PADREN-437793 format. One line per 8 residues: their letters; for each residue y negated, z, x of C-alpha. Coordinates in steps of 0.5 Angstrom, whole numbers. Last residue first. Layout:
# residues N
A> Y Z X  ...
END
This chain:
# residues 63
XXXXXXXX> 84 -7 113  79 -13 116  85 -16 121  89 -16 114  84 -20 110  84 -25 116  91 -25 116  92 -30 110
XXXXXXXX> 87 -35 112  82 -35 106  76 -32 110  77 -37 116  78 -43 111  72 -41 107  68 -40 114  70 -47 115
XXXXXXXX> 67 -50 109  60 -46 110  60 -49 117  61 -56 114  56 -55 109  51 -53 114  52 -59 119  46 -58 124
XXXXXXXX> 50 -61 130  50 -54 133  53 -51 127  58 -56 126  60 -55 133  60 -47 132  64 -48 126  69 -53 130
XXXXXXXX> 70 -47 135  72 -42 129  76 -47 125  80 -48 132  81 -40 133  83 -39 126  88 -44 125  91 -43 132
XXXXXXXX> 91 -35 131  91 -31 138  84 -28 136  83 -27 128  77 -31 127  71 -27 125  68 -28 118  61 -29 117
XXXXXXXX> 56 -24 116  51 -25 111  43 -25 112  39 -25 105  33 -23 108  33 -22 116  28 -17 118  24 -18 124
XXXXXXX> 25 -15 130  27 -8 132  21 -6 135  17 -9 130  21 -4 125  18 2 128  23 7 130
END
């Protein structure tokens, strides 16, 4: 398969933590993160990623 068929490679791309469905904390942070992203507030996006990643059942959901 040709690289041009898949689109350009993203260098240094990292996956963001996924909010746990049904968790008020995770879901609220997920919504706030998207609003911050749309507003161009990258530091807030990073901060909310940290909250989601560090929330106790964020680790359980990945296991």
